[in-house]
C-alpha positions as CSV (number, residue, x, y, z in Angstrom):
1,M,-1.4,-6.9,-8.6
2,E,0.1,-4.5,-10.5
3,A,1.6,-3.1,-7.3
4,A,3.6,-6.4,-6.7
5,Q,4.3,-7.1,-10.1
6,Q,6.9,-3.4,-10.4
7,H,8.6,-4.4,-7.0
8,D,10.5,-7.9,-6.3
9,L,8.3,-9.4,-3.0
10,G,9.8,-12.3,-3.2
11,W,6.3,-13.6,-4.6
12,A,6.3,-17.6,-5.4
13,W,3.7,-20.6,-5.1
14,S,4.7,-23.6,-3.6
15,F,3.7,-26.6,-4.9
16,K,1.6,-28.8,-2.5
17,Y,2.2,-31.8,-1.7
18,D,-0.6,-35.0,-1.9
19,G,0.9,-37.8,-0.6
20,H,2.3,-39.4,-3.1
21,D,5.0,-42.0,-2.9
22,G,4.0,-43.0,0.3
23,R,5.1,-39.8,2.3
24,P,1.6,-38.3,4.2
25,R,-0.3,-34.8,2.3
26,A,0.7,-31.4,3.2
27,A,-1.8,-30.5,6.2
28,A,-1.7,-26.8,5.1
29,V,0.0,-24.6,3.2
30,R,0.3,-20.8,3.9
31,V,2.1,-18.3,1.4
32,I,6.0,-16.8,3.0
33,C,7.8,-13.4,1.9
34,L,10.8,-12.9,1.7
35,C,10.8,-9.9,4.0
36,G,9.8,-13.3,6.9
37,W,6.0,-12.4,7.0
38,K,4.2,-15.6,6.8
39,S,0.3,-15.7,6.2
40,P,-1.4,-18.1,8.2
41,K,-2.0,-21.6,7.8
42,R,-5.2,-23.3,5.1
43,E,-5.9,-26.4,5.1
44,A,-4.7,-27.9,1.8
45,N,-7.4,-29.4,0.0
46,F,-6.7,-31.6,-2.9
47,T,-9.7,-32.1,-4.8
48,N,-10.7,-28.3,-4.4
49,P,-7.1,-27.1,-4.1
50,D,-8.5,-23.5,-5.1
51,T,-9.9,-23.0,-2.0
52,A,-7.2,-22.3,0.1
53,E,-5.7,-20.4,-3.6
54,S,-7.5,-17.8,-3.6
55,L,-7.5,-17.6,0.6
56,L,-3.8,-17.4,-0.1
57,C,-4.0,-15.0,-3.0
58,E,-5.9,-12.9,-0.7
59,D,-3.2,-13.2,2.2
60,W,-0.4,-12.6,-0.1
61,F,-2.2,-9.3,-1.6
62,H,-3.3,-8.0,1.8
63,H,0.7,-8.3,2.5
64,A,2.0,-6.6,-0.3
65,E,-0.6,-3.4,-0.3
66,V,0.9,-3.1,3.4
67,S,4.7,-3.9,2.5
68,L,4.1,-1.1,-0.5
69,S,2.3,1.3,1.3
70,K,5.4,3.8,2.0
71,V,6.5,2.9,-1.7
72,L,5.1,6.2,-3.8
73,P,3.6,4.9,-7.3
74,P,6.7,5.8,-10.1
75,H,4.1,8.4,-11.8
76,V,4.1,10.2,-8.6
77,H,7.8,10.8,-8.3
78,K,8.0,11.4,-11.8
79,A,5.7,13.6,-11.6
80,I,7.5,15.3,-8.3
81,E,10.3,14.5,-9.6
82,T,9.7,16.9,-12.5
83,D,7.8,19.6,-11.2
84,T,4.1,18.7,-12.7
85,I,2.7,18.6,-10.0
86,L,4.6,21.9,-9.0
87,D,4.2,23.6,-11.9
88,L,2.5,27.1,-11.8
89,T,1.2,29.5,-14.1
90,F,4.9,31.3,-14.2
91,P,6.6,27.9,-15.9
92,Q,9.9,30.7,-16.6
93,V,10.5,30.9,-13.3
94,D,12.0,27.8,-11.6
95,L,9.4,26.5,-8.7
96,L,13.1,25.8,-6.2
97,R,13.8,29.7,-7.2
98,L,9.6,30.9,-6.6
99,D,9.6,32.3,-3.0
100,E,12.5,34.6,-4.3
101,H,9.7,35.6,-7.0
102,R,6.9,35.4,-5.6
103,P,6.5,34.3,-1.8
104,L,3.4,34.8,-1.2
105,A,2.2,32.1,-4.6
106,A,4.7,30.3,-3.2
107,I,3.0,30.2,0.1
108,H,-0.3,30.0,-1.2
109,T,1.0,27.1,-3.5
110,A,2.0,24.9,-0.6
111,T,-1.4,25.1,1.1
112,Q,-3.0,24.3,-1.9
113,L,-1.4,20.7,-2.4
114,R,-2.0,20.6,1.3
115,H,-5.4,20.9,1.5
116,L,-5.2,18.6,-1.6
117,A,-3.0,16.1,0.6
118,E,-5.5,16.0,3.6
119,A,-8.6,15.7,1.3
120,A,-6.5,12.3,-1.0
121,Q,-5.1,11.2,2.5
122,R,-9.4,11.4,4.5
123,T,-10.2,9.1,1.0
124,A,-7.3,6.3,0.9
125,V,-7.9,6.1,5.1
126,T,-11.3,5.7,4.3
127,A,-10.7,3.2,1.4
128,A,-8.4,0.9,4.2
129,R,-11.1,0.3,6.5
130,T,-13.5,-0.2,3.8
131,A,-11.0,-3.1,2.4
132,G,-10.4,-4.3,6.6
133,Y,-7.1,-2.7,7.5
134,S,-6.7,-2.3,10.7
135,W,-6.0,0.8,11.8
136,E,-2.1,-0.2,12.8
137,E,-1.5,-1.4,9.4
138,I,-3.0,2.3,7.9
139,A,-0.8,4.0,10.3
140,A,2.4,2.4,9.3
141,P,1.8,4.9,5.9
142,L,1.0,7.8,8.0
143,E,3.8,7.5,9.9
144,T,1.6,7.5,13.2
145,T,0.8,5.9,16.2
146,R,-2.4,3.0,15.9
147,Q,-3.8,5.4,18.0
148,S,-3.4,8.6,17.2
149,A,-5.1,7.2,13.1
150,H,-7.8,5.8,14.9
151,E,-8.6,9.4,16.8
152,R,-7.6,11.4,13.5
153,F,-9.9,9.7,10.6
154,N,-12.7,7.6,12.7
155,R,-14.4,10.9,13.1
156,Q,-15.0,10.7,9.5
157,Q,-15.9,7.1,9.4
158,S,-19.6,7.6,11.4
């Protein structure tokens, strides 16, 4: 929900026509996004509308998570821009020129960041699989194919 509030994904509830005024009742309801995505049709239950509503919410948040999977969280983007993540014990050295002053430290820092990123990636993939995301949905933010994502990360699931 927090991510959906930070980005305009075109979320809106539509009314469910309940058969008043002599027109037929709606048979089903669905969520539609501005990007063109449509959720599966859910039976319109006018005696207990919360049943369809909870399913629609699940559909929407699943779509929002997939849509936002390539959006860098603002606090992470800010940390990268301000060198917070890359800050070494020598803050007086301009990070962009670090390789000129301490090239071995730059290599070590990049290697450690890669290890941290790989561990975070493995944890995130496990969480996504546990949450029910498909390998195709997971592959998109990994910028790889479904098959490659499955081959690389399925071993850790076993």
